[in-house]
C-alpha positions in Angstrom: 60.3 4.9 -46.2 63.6 5.2 -44.4 61.7 4.9 -41.1 60.2 1.6 -42.2 63.7 0.3 -43.3 65.1 1.4 -39.9 62.3 -0.6 -38.2 63.1 -3.6 -40.5 66.8 -3.4 -39.4 65.7 -3.5 -35.8 63.5 -6.5 -36.5 66.5 -8.3 -38.1 68.7 -7.3 -35.1 66.1 -8.6 -32.6 65.9 -11.9 -34.5 69.7 -12.4 -34.7 70.4 -11.4 -31.1 67.4 -13.4 -29.9 68.7 -16.5 -31.7 72.1 -16.2 -30.0 70.5 -15.5 -26.7 68.5 -18.7 -27.0 71.4 -20.9 -28.0 73.6 -19.5 -25.3 70.9 -20.1 -22.6 70.2 -23.6 -23.9 73.8 -24.8 -24.3 76.6 -22.3 -23.6 79.4 -24.7 -24.7 77.9 -25.5 -28.1 76.9 -21.8 -28.5 80.6 -20.8 -28.2 81.3 -22.8 -31.3 78.2 -21.7 -33.2 79.1 -18.1 -32.4 82.8 -18.7 -33.2 83.8 -17.4 -29.8 87.2 -18.5 -28.4 87.6 -18.8 -24.7 91.1 -17.3 -24.8 89.7 -14.1 -26.4 86.8 -13.7 -24.0 88.6 -11.1 -21.9 89.0 -8.9 -24.9 85.4 -9.5 -26.0 84.3 -8.5 -22.5 86.2 -5.2 -22.9 84.1 -4.5 -26.0 80.9 -5.4 -24.1 81.8 -2.9 -21.3 82.4 -0.2 -23.9 79.0 -1.0 -25.5 77.2 -0.7 -22.1 79.1 2.6 -21.5 77.9 3.9 -24.9 74.3 2.8 -24.3 74.4 4.6 -20.9 75.9 7.7 -22.6 73.2 7.5 -25.2 70.4 7.3 -22.6 72.0 10.3 -20.8 72.2 12.3 -24.0 68.6 11.5 -25.1 67.5 12.8 -21.7 64.4 10.7 -21.8 63.1 9.0 -18.6 61.5 6.2 -20.6 64.8 5.4 -22.4 66.6 5.6 -19.0 64.0 3.2 -17.4 64.5 0.7 -20.3 68.3 1.0 -19.9 68.1 0.4 -16.2 65.8 -2.6 -16.7 68.3 -4.2 -19.0 71.1 -3.5 -16.6 69.1 -5.0 -13.7 68.8 -8.2 -15.7 72.4 -8.2 -16.7 73.8 -7.7 -13.2 71.4 -10.1 -11.4 71.8 -12.8 -14.0 75.6 -12.6 -13.8 75.4 -12.6 -10.0 73.1 -15.7 -10.1 75.4 -17.5 -12.5 78.4 -16.9 -10.2 76.5 -17.6 -7.0 75.1 -20.9 -8.2 78.7 -22.0 -9.1 79.9 -21.1 -5.7 82.0 -18.2 -6.9 82.1 -14.6 -5.5 79.1 -12.8 -6.9 78.8 -9.5 -4.9 80.1 -7.1 -7.6 77.6 -8.5 -10.1 74.7 -8.8 -7.7 75.1 -5.3 -6.3 75.3 -3.9 -9.8 72.0 -5.5 -10.6 70.5 -4.2 -7.3 71.7 -0.7 -7.9 70.3 -0.8 -11.4 67.0 -2.0 -9.9 67.0 1.0 -7.6 67.6 3.3 -10.5 64.8 1.6 -12.5 62.4 2.1 -9.6 63.3 5.8 -9.5 62.8 6.1 -13.3 59.5 4.3 -13.1 58.3 6.6 -10.3 59.4 9.6 -12.5 57.4 8.2 -15.4 54.3 7.6 -13.4 54.3 10.7 -11.3 54.9 13.3 -14.0 53.1 13.8 -17.2 56.1 15.4 -18.9 58.8 12.9 -17.7 58.8 11.0 -21.1 
């Protein structure tokens, strides 16, 4: 029963975060208002986001599961390359974001090779 409730909580989380992802992709300016984000507080919000990514990386490390690591690296690949693309298309320096995405992509490839070459990797 509790496992089912946990799954239900994940479904709700996916729906809420998916909604915010969609509105931010479609109209970032309007989404700031909908999400009640304030531009002057974004640096502090970003600090929280970096802590979250650190905690997710730490969790993947503690779980010691190559499949979890591969998923984490896939997400980080998207995050770094997307941020790099946003900065580059606006004519801004993008190297730090882009290289982060490329490094995550390299780590993803290693994790995927580990998953496919060893039956006990997962």
